[in-house]
N, C-alpha and C positions, 0 to 999 in steps of 0.2 A: 373873820367876825361875826360872830354871834350875840344875838340879844333875845333873851328868853326870862320868863314868859311874856308875851306881848300880843294883848292885853294882860294886865295883873293890876292884883289887888293891894301891894301896897309895896313889891321887892323885886327888881330889875336884875338878871345877871348879864354881866358882858362878859364876855371873853374871845380876847386876840390873841396872834402871835407874830411875831416880827422874828427875820434872819439874824439881825444884826441891832445892835445898842440904838433905840431912838426914845425923844422924849415925849411924851404922850399926854393930851391936854383934854379931858373928859369934862362937858359943861351939859346942865340941865336947864332948860330958861320953861318959864310958862307960857302961858297964851298971851299974857301983856309984858314981856319982853323982861320978867326979873328972871335975875339969875338966881338960881336954887340951889344949885349942887358944882363944885367945881374941883378937880383934881389934878396935879399935874405931878407924873410919875418918869421915870426913866425906866426902859422896859427892854428885857432881851430874853426871847424867848418866849412862852406862854403866859399870859395876865389873866386874872380873873378877877374881876371886882361886883360888888353887889351894892347897887342904889336903892336905901331904903325911900320909898315917898310914900308912908305909911299917915305920917303927919298934912299930908297937903290932901286938896280937895280934888275931888276927881275930874277927869279932862285927857287933854291930849298936850302932851310936854314936845319938844324938841330937845333931842338928843344929840349933839356934836361932838365928833371926837376927829381930833388935828394929830396928825402924826407928821414924819418930815415928807412922805408920801402924798400928802395932802389932808383935805377935809372929808369927811361922811358925815353924813346930814341922815338922823332918824327921827321916826314920831313913836313916842312912848302913850300908851295908852292905860290910862289907871282908873281901873273901873271900882 
């Protein structure tokens, strides 16, 4: 799993790879708990996604990636 650039001024890139087909959910939540981005996809192999937060205020956002292997939490810093 790679998330870059972080911090960013607008767009975050997410890259991940799986060995078998998995349902993946990507969710971004702001500091007051509002869900501002969600995507559910079925992935096999390499998956790349860009999340554009240019319409949102500067701050720290919580990125949660859920796969069949478990849950992964990350902080996104929007400058």
